[in-house]
matplotlib code that plots the C-alpha trace (Angstrom):
import matplotlib.pyplot as plt

x = [-16.3, -13.0, -9.9, -8.0, -4.2, -1.9, 1.2, 4.6, 7.0, 8.8, 12.2, 13.1, 11.5, 10.1, 8.4, 9.9, 7.0, 7.4, 3.8, 2.9, 4.7, 1.7, -0.1, 2.7, 2.9, -0.8, -0.5, 2.4, 0.6, -2.6, -0.5, -2.2, -2.0, -2.0, -2.2, -4.6, -3.8, -3.8, -0.7, 2.2, 4.8, 3.4, 2.7, 6.4, 7.5, 5.6, 5.8, 7.1, 7.7, 6.0, 2.9, 2.1, 1.1, -1.6, -3.9, -7.7, -7.8, -5.0, -6.7, -10.1, -8.3, -6.5, -9.8, -11.5, -8.7, -8.9, -12.6]
y = [-2.8, -0.9, -0.8, 2.4, 2.2, 5.0, 4.5, 4.9, 7.2, 5.4, 6.7, 7.1, 8.0, 5.1, 6.6, 8.9, 11.2, 11.6, 12.8, 9.2, 7.7, 8.3, 5.7, 3.2, 4.0, 3.3, 0.1, -1.2, -0.3, -2.1, -5.1, -4.8, -7.4, -4.8, -1.1, -0.4, 2.8, 4.7, 6.7, 6.2, 7.0, 4.1, 1.7, 2.0, 0.5, -2.7, -3.6, -2.4, -4.3, -7.5, -5.4, -5.5, -2.3, -2.9, -1.1, -1.4, -4.0, -6.1, -6.0, -7.2, -10.0, -11.0, -10.8, -13.0, -15.5, -15.7, -16.6]
z = [11.1, 11.3, 13.4, 13.8, 13.6, 14.3, 11.9, 13.3, 11.6, 8.8, 9.6, 5.9, 2.6, 0.7, -2.3, -4.9, -3.9, -0.1, 0.1, -0.6, 2.4, 4.7, 2.6, 3.0, 6.8, 7.1, 5.2, 7.4, 10.5, 9.4, 8.2, 4.8, 2.1, -0.6, -1.5, -4.2, -6.1, -9.4, -8.3, -10.6, -7.9, -5.7, -8.6, -9.8, -6.4, -7.1, -3.3, 0.0, 3.2, 1.6, 0.8, -2.9, -4.7, -7.3, -9.7, -9.2, -12.2, -10.6, -7.3, -8.8, -10.6, -7.4, -5.4, -8.1, -8.0, -4.1, -4.4]

ax = plt.figure().add_subplot(projection="3d")
ax.plot(x, y, z, "-o")
ax.set_aspect("equal")
plt.show()
């Protein structure tokens, strides 16, 4: 099951690599709990708009802890 969301323009640059801002815009539009990425530019941010940015290993640990 999926719900399509059309992200709104961010209005400013969030990432040090502006090409990554579409990922952030999608996460904000979807009200995501986390962004899972291997991208150093995203990972360096740690979080954005209360959305944590995690590596795959961190996400797996988090999912196991949530049960």
